[in-house]
C-alpha positions in Angstrom: 23.0 1.4 -62.2 22.9 4.3 -64.5 23.2 8.2 -63.8 18.6 8.3 -64.0 18.8 5.9 -61.0 21.7 7.4 -58.8 20.8 8.0 -55.7 20.7 12.3 -54.8 22.9 13.1 -51.7 23.1 16.6 -49.8 25.7 16.9 -47.1 26.0 20.0 -44.3 28.9 20.6 -42.0 30.7 23.6 -41.6 34.0 22.2 -41.3 35.7 21.9 -44.8 37.9 18.9 -43.6 35.0 16.9 -43.0 32.7 17.8 -46.0 35.6 16.6 -48.2 36.0 13.4 -46.2 32.5 12.4 -46.8 32.9 13.6 -50.0 35.2 11.4 -50.9 33.4 8.3 -48.8 30.4 9.1 -50.7 32.4 9.1 -54.3 33.6 5.3 -53.0 30.1 3.8 -53.5 28.6 3.7 -56.3 25.0 4.7 -56.8 25.5 7.7 -55.3 25.7 11.2 -56.5 26.5 14.4 -54.1 24.5 17.2 -55.4 25.6 19.7 -53.1 27.4 21.0 -49.8 26.1 23.5 -46.9 28.5 25.3 -44.5 25.5 25.7 -41.9 21.9 25.0 -41.5 20.3 27.9 -43.2 22.3 27.0 -46.3 21.1 23.5 -46.1 17.6 24.1 -45.7 17.7 26.7 -48.5 19.5 24.3 -51.1 17.1 20.9 -49.9 14.1 23.2 -50.8 15.9 23.7 -54.3 17.3 20.0 -54.9 15.1 18.0 -52.9 17.9 15.2 -51.9 16.7 11.3 -51.0 19.5 11.4 -48.9 21.4 13.8 -46.3 24.1 13.8 -44.5 24.5 16.7 -41.7 25.8 17.6 -38.6 24.7 18.8 -35.2 26.6 21.5 -34.3 25.9 24.4 -36.9 26.2 27.6 -37.4 22.7 29.3 -37.8 20.4 26.5 -37.6 21.7 23.2 -35.8 21.1 19.9 -37.7 18.6 18.8 -35.2 16.6 22.0 -35.8 17.5 20.7 -39.6 15.9 17.9 -39.8 12.8 18.5 -37.9 12.0 20.8 -40.8 12.8 18.0 -43.3 11.1 15.6 -41.4 8.5 17.4 -41.8 8.2 18.0 -45.4 9.3 14.7 -46.5 8.8 11.8 -44.2 10.6 9.7 -46.8 14.2 11.5 -46.5 17.2 9.9 -45.6 18.6 11.3 -42.6 22.4 10.7 -41.7 24.0 12.4 -38.7 27.9 12.6 -38.6 28.9 14.4 -35.4 31.5 14.5 -32.9 28.7 14.8 -30.3 27.5 11.6 -28.6 24.9 13.2 -26.7 22.7 13.9 -29.6 21.6 10.6 -30.3 18.5 10.3 -28.8 17.5 13.8 -30.7 18.7 12.2 -33.8 16.2 8.9 -32.6 13.4 11.6 -32.0 13.6 12.9 -36.0 13.6 8.9 -37.0 17.0 9.2 -38.6 18.7 5.9 -40.4 22.0 6.6 -38.8 23.7 8.2 -36.5 28.0 8.3 -36.7 30.1 10.0 -34.3 33.5 11.3 -35.4 36.2 10.4 -35.9 34.4 6.9 -38.1 35.8 4.2 -40.6 35.6 4.4 -44.1 33.8 1.3 -43.4 31.4 2.6 -41.3 30.2 4.9 -43.9 30.6 2.6 -46.6 27.6 -0.2 -44.9 25.0 2.9 -44.2 25.4 3.8 -47.8 25.4 0.3 -49.2 22.5 0.1 -46.5 20.3 2.7 -47.9 21.1 1.8 -51.7 19.9 -1.9 -51.0 16.8 -0.4 -49.3 15.8 1.7 -52.3 16.3 -0.5 -54.6 14.3 -3.1 -52.9 11.5 -0.8 -52.8 12.0 0.2 -56.4 12.1 -2.5 -58.0 9.2 -4.9 -56.2 6.0 -5.7 -58.1 3.0 -3.0 -57.9 0.6 -4.7 -55.1 -2.7 -5.2 -56.8 -5.3 -2.9 -55.4 -7.7 -6.3 -53.7 -11.1 -5.7 -52.7 -11.2 -6.6 -48.8 -12.9 -9.0 -47.5 -12.7 -7.7 -44.2 -13.3 -4.2 -45.3 -15.4 -2.2 -42.5 -19.1 -2.0 -43.0 -19.0 1.5 -41.6 -20.9 4.5 -43.6 -19.0 6.8 -41.1 -17.9 9.6 -43.1 -15.2 12.2 -42.3 -15.4 15.9 -43.2 -12.3 17.4 -44.6 -11.6 20.9 -44.7 -9.5 22.5 -47.3 -8.8 25.8 -48.8 -11.6 25.1 -51.6 -14.1 24.0 -49.3 -14.9 20.5 -47.7 -14.9 16.9 -49.0 -16.4 14.2 -47.4 -14.4 10.6 -47.5 -15.6 7.4 -45.9 -13.3 6.4 -43.3 -13.7 2.9 -43.9 -12.1 3.4 -47.0 -8.4 5.4 -45.7 -5.6 3.5 -45.9 -3.2 5.9 -45.0 -3.2 9.5 -43.5 0.4 11.3 -44.4 2.0 14.6 -43.6 3.7 15.9 -46.9 4.9 19.4 -47.6 3.4 20.8 -44.8 -0.6 19.5 -45.3 -2.2 16.4 -44.3 -2.9 13.9 -47.1 -5.7 11.2 -46.6 -5.2 8.0 -49.1 -7.9 5.8 -49.8 -8.1 2.6 -51.0 -9.9 3.4 -54.6 -6.4 5.2 -55.1 -7.7 8.6 -54.1 -5.6 11.6 -52.0 -7.5 14.2 -50.5 -5.9 17.7 -48.7 -6.6 18.7 -45.6 -5.7 21.9 -43.2 -6.2 19.6 -40.0 -3.1 18.6 -38.4 -2.5 15.0 -38.3 -3.3 15.2 -34.3 -6.5 16.5 -35.7 -7.3 14.1 -38.0 -6.3 11.1 -35.4 -9.0 12.6 -33.3 -11.8 11.8 -35.6 -10.5 8.1 -36.5 -11.4 4.7 -35.1 -8.3 3.6 -32.6 -9.7 0.2 -33.2 -8.9 0.7 -36.9 -6.1 3.5 -37.3 -2.5 3.6 -35.9 0.0 6.5 -35.5 2.9 4.9 -36.3 5.1 7.8 -36.6 5.0 11.4 -36.4 4.1 11.6 -40.1 2.0 8.5 -40.2 -1.5 6.8 -39.5 -2.3 3.3 -40.9 -5.6 1.7 -41.3 -4.5 -1.7 -39.5 -6.8 -3.7 -41.9 -4.7 -2.6 -44.9 -1.4 -3.7 -43.5 0.6 -5.9 -46.2 3.8 -6.2 -44.0 6.7 -4.8 -42.3 10.2 -4.7 -42.7 13.1 -3.1 -41.4 14.2 0.5 -42.5 16.9 2.1 -40.7 18.1 1.0 -37.1 15.1 2.7 -35.5 12.5 2.4 -37.8 10.6 -0.2 -40.5 8.6 -0.1 -43.5 5.0 -0.2 -43.2 3.4 -1.6 -47.0 -0.2 -1.5 -47.4 -2.8 -2.8 -49.4 -4.8 -1.0 -52.0 -2.0 2.0 -52.2 1.3 2.1 -53.5 2.3 4.6 -50.8 4.2 3.4 -47.6 4.7 4.4 -44.3 6.9 4.4 -41.6 7.2 2.5 -37.9 9.1 3.5 -35.1 10.7 0.9 -32.7 8.5 1.7 -29.9 5.2 1.8 -32.0 6.2 -1.4 -33.7 6.8 -2.8 -30.2 3.2 -1.1 -29.5 1.6 -2.7 -32.4 2.9 -5.9 -31.5 1.5 -6.0 -27.9 -2.2 -5.5 -29.6 -1.9 -8.7 -32.0 -0.9 -11.1 -29.2 
């Protein structure tokens, strides 16, 4: 794996000894680059904004802003960022689940446990990077509905055919709508407000940051311990689906 392909990692912990341990563990696994170390939550968010890491290791109990608060902010800005909690607090596992963390490591953890997590991340990202691009297929079963959605934004309004929408995503505090013809449209509406305008028979809220068009699902594959990746026809963008939403989706097709 060359320098350009290295996965960028940021870690945050107020204990120097723990940062040293994680630093050494990350260095042991090929393909990762540690790009920064934060000593508290505020510093983590400042470094995150500047460095745009792909993976963040973070403690829960940190000064100024705790790890769960940081994870929520990161999740809102970039749902694709991989979050790994490394903490001595077992009781925050549910909070980690709520922000769709990739993994939850309880101190003291074994080298092998961290190595396993990093290798799963590396394999997952390699699979996403190396897979062949999907062709934009003509959808035989595409809805004939001509219903349109009016999108409000700072430059005015845009009208989009609802049947053409493949994916709706929260991205850097905006809502972005991706269509089957490769278009992308930003709106000031929240994801919840957008969901209210879409037909529940065709659209599904798979994750706090994603709405998917059920007609465009290509496949679903495991991502972390509680999350899956949804690959969609007509776009190169993926969505995430949580375990509980995956089970809900299964019931729709029973």
